[in-house]
N, C-alpha and C positions, 0 to 999 in steps of 0.2 A: 775855257769855261763858258763864251760865247755862244758860242758852236753848239755846245751843249742846252743852254739854254734856247737858241732859238729853234734845234729838234724839239725840244718838250713841249714848247708852245705850238708850234705847227699840228706836232701830234694832239695835242687839248683842241686844238679847231677841227680838226676832221674829225673828232668823237664826237665835238659839238654838234656841227654840222650833219652827221649822220644819226644823228640823237635826234634831230627837231625834221629830219626828213621820214623817219620811223613813226613818228608819231602821227603823222597825217595821214598814213595808208590803213585799210582797215582791213587785217589780215583773214578776215572772211571772203571779202569780193576783192580784195586785191588790188584797191582801186582808191584812188583820192578820192574824199567824201567830206562834201561844203555842206554846212546847213542853210537851208533854204527856208524865207519866211513865208509865213501859209500866205500872206496877201500878198506875194509876188510870184507865187504859183499860176502857172500856162492857165486861161481860162478854160481851153478844154479839157483837162485834168479835171478842175472844179466844176465843168460841169458833168464830167464822168460820175463822180462820184455822187453828186448830188440826184442823178437819175439812175445809176445803179446800185447804189451805197444812201438808200433813204432812211433817216435819224440816224447814219452813222456821222462821226465831227471827225475834222482834219486834227490828231495830236501833233505829229511833226514832219518834217520832210529835207530829205536832203538829196544832193545831187552826189550823184555818182561816174567819176572819169576813171574809165579803164578801156586802155587800150587806144587811148582818143575817139572813145564812142562815150556820151553824155547820157545817162539815164535819172530817172527820177523816182525816190522810194518815199512813197508815201504812207505814214502811217495813220490809221484809222482805227476810231474805237465805238463800240458801242457797247451799252452796259458793262456786262463783264467778257466783253469780245474785242480782242486785238486782232488788225489784219494790215499786212502790209501789202500795197500796189505798187506795180512796177510800168512806169509809163518811159517811151521813147523822148529826143530830143524833141519833136515837134506836139507831143502831149499827147500820144496814139499809145493808148491800154496797150502792154506788153505781157505781163502776165502779175498772178498773186500768190501769197505765200500764204499758207493753213490759217485760217482760224486760230487763236490762241486765247485759252481764257489770261484775267487780266489778274496780274498777281499782286495783294492788297499785304 
């Protein structure tokens, strides 16, 4: 009976670890997403947004690690428009996702 109980406990532990790993990965990007405080963004990122996206404010930022490559996804908002900008680990602009209207 003890062996059965031990097997059940080990099985449950494996399920718990697997569930935690699944929660930290994003299915779209297939990478690990970590929230980043706006104040902690690199200066080149904030400078680029201030220069090239006048009137936009930073809503949120996340660090995405995929295949040991770190990128920053920054969501910016102006009036009823939301845009996502992607920067590399050094704060160099990589690409932007199309602007979408803000849903109310």
